[in-house]
N, C-alpha and C positions, 0 to 999 in steps of 0.2 A: 552686266552685258546689255547692250541695246540690240534691237531687232529691226529687220526690214522684211516685209512680206512681198514675195514676187513669184511668179510662175508656179503658183499653187503650193509654195512652201515658205518657211521662215528661215532666214539666215541671221546668225548672231554675230555681233562684232563689239569690240571694245574701242572706245574713243577717249583719248586723253588730251589735255591741254596744259602747257606750261606757261610761264610768264613770257617766254620768248615766242615770237610769232614768225611764221614763214609759210611756205607752200604746204598744204595738207598732204601727208604721206599715207598711202594705203598699202599694208603689208600682207602678203599671201604666203602661207606656210607650205611646206613640202609634204611628201607622202608619210602617212601615219602620224602626223603632228597636229598641233592646234595653234591658235593665235598666240599661245603662251611662249612659243619659241622666240618671239620677237620682244620679249619683256625688256631687254636692254635698249631697245629702239623706241618703244612708246613710253619708256620712263622719262622723267624730266630731263635727264642728261642725254636724251636721244638727239639725232641730227636735225630734226625739224618738227614743228608742232603747228597745228593739231596733228595728232598721229592716230591712225585707225588700223586695227588688226582684226581680220575676220576669221571665223571658222568656216571652212568650206563645207558643203553639204555632207552629212554623215560624220562630221568631226565635231568634237567639243559639244557646244550647245546648239548647233544647227541641225535642222531636220534633214533626214536622209533622202536619197533619191533611189529610184528603182531603174538603174541603168547598167548596161554591161560595160566592161572596161573598153576604152577606146574613145572614138570621137564623140559618142553620145554623152559620156561622162565629162570629157573635156568641154563640150558645149555647156553642160549644166554648171560646171565650176566657173566658166567664163561668165555665165549669167549671174552667179552669186557675186562675182567681183564687180560687174557693171552695176548691179542693184545697190551695193554698198557704196561704190564710187559716186554714183549719182546722189545718193541720200546724204553723203557727207561732203560733197563738192571736192573730192580728192583731186589732186593735181599731179602727184608723183606716184607711180605704181612700182612696188618692189616685190619681186618674187624669188623664192628659194626653191631650187630643184623642180618638183612638180609645179610649184607656184610660179616658177619662171616660165615653164611651158604654158601655163594658163595666161600669164601676162603677155606672152608673144601671141597667143591665140586671140586675146582681146584686141591687141593692136591690129591683127590681120583680119578678124572676122566680125568685129562689133563696131557700131557707130559711135560708141563712147571712147574717146581717145585722150589719154593723159598727156600732160605737157612733157613728161620725161619718164623714162623707165630705168630701173636698176635690176639687173639679173645676176643673182648670186648662186653659184653652185648649180649651174644648169647649162643647157646647150640647145642647138637647133634640132638635135635628135637626142634621145635618151634611152639607148638600148640597155636592157637589164640582163645581167649575167645569167646564163641558163640554170646554174645551180641555185641561185637566189629565187628564180621563178618557181623551181620545184619545191624549195623549202617554204616559200610563201603559201603554197597550196597544201603541202603535206607535213611539214615540220616547222611549225610556227616558232618554237623556241630557238631552233637553229637559225632561222632567218633573223630574228631579233639579235641573237649573239653575233652573227656575221656582220650586221650593220653597225654594231658597236665595237668592233675590233679596230685596232689602230689604223689611222689614216683613211677611215671611211667617214662616218659622221663626225668623229673627233680625231684630232691628231694626238692629244693628250688623253690617254685612257684612264687617267686618274682625275680628270676634270670634275669639278663639283656638280656640273650639270648632267653628267652621264646618267645618274639614277633618275633624274627628272625626265630625261629623254625616254628611258625605258618605260617609265610610268605612263607617259603620254601615249606611247605606241601601244601599250597594253590596253589603255582606256579606249583608244580608237578601234582596236581590235583587228583580228586577222582578215576578215572579209573586206573591210573598207581599205585597209592598208594594201592588200593584194590588188584590189581594184585600182588603187592609186598607181602602184608600180607597173601594172600591166597597161594602164593608160599611158604612162611614160614610155613604155616599150614600143608602143605603136606611134608615138609622136615623131614627126619628121617634117620640118619646114625649111630645110636647107636651101631649097630652090625658091624661097619666097622672102628671104631676109631683106632684099632690096626694097620690099614694099613697106617696111617699118620706117615711117617718116618722122620720127621724133628722136631727140637725143637719147642714147642708150649707154649706160655704163655696165660692163660685164665685170664682175668681181669674182675672183677665184682664190680659195684657200690653197696655199702653195703645195700642200701635201694631199690634196683631195684625189682619192683613187676612184670615187664614184663618178665624178664629172671633171675630168682632167683639164689641164691648161689649154690643150688644143681646142676644146669646145668653146672656151671663152674667147680665144684668139679668132676663131671663125666668126663668132658673133660680132666682135669689134671690127673685123675686116670686111664683112659682107653687109652689115647694116650701114647705110650712108653716113649717119652721124653717130657711129659707134666708137667706143674706146674701151680699154681694158685696164684692170688694176689687180694686183696680187696681194694677198694678206699673208704675211709670214707666220709660222708656228700655228697654222690652222688647217683644218681639212674642210669637210662639206658644210659644216655649220659655223662658218667663220664669224658670223654675227653674234654667236654665243661665245666661242673660244677667245676671240680677239675683238670684243665689242668696241673698244675705243678706236682701234685702227679702222675697223669697218665704218663706224659712225663718222669719223673724220673724213674718210674717203668719200662717203656718200654726201656729207655736208658740202664739201668742196665742189663736187659735181653739181649738186642742186644749185649752189650759188651761181655757177657759170651757166647752167642750162635753163633755169626757170626765171 
């Protein structure tokens, strides 16, 4: 893992390069995850290289922050992304779930702007089911179980990556994962989407119950240069479940947009 120091902390990231060359992609993970969730994208078979995937503050190998859930955490995560983006000369920003909220926040609130953005399993608002809010606070095991039930993180509950997802969430831990979800719960940029002035592709797993089709259609309709794509046989982590379909869709978008 490589590191960049900024704002009094260190953010870790992985950078890979294949024989193919293209725009540099920067991948941002979702709640309770780490850069590893993007393994099929920064691998040599991924859609574009160089490829960079970071650990947001408090996740993986990155130092934590002392912030409450909400805008202060969102600001800190945006600063993580901008620091890594500038360090690696990233051109395309890709965010999943919380990472998609961070990507939108970067586009709206920071002076570092990528050439294009891909938003997977996210939306202009990300309300969290009341039961999940309670379990994240008081019943961690139930929260993890709920998220790994069919058509939430995964459509296929026998998928080989399910155990790895559980392990990553356990490693990130209850406090940081709850902060992530409650930051999502307070996120709402529905009235600002027309300010995002770069090409945006919203990608949705067709079975995603956490961030359904309507969220992605809103992104595509309200962002001036927005479009939408759907991944069959996948839920929230479509880049894991159907990596080739996701990668092909993203590669086609990058070819046209950048």
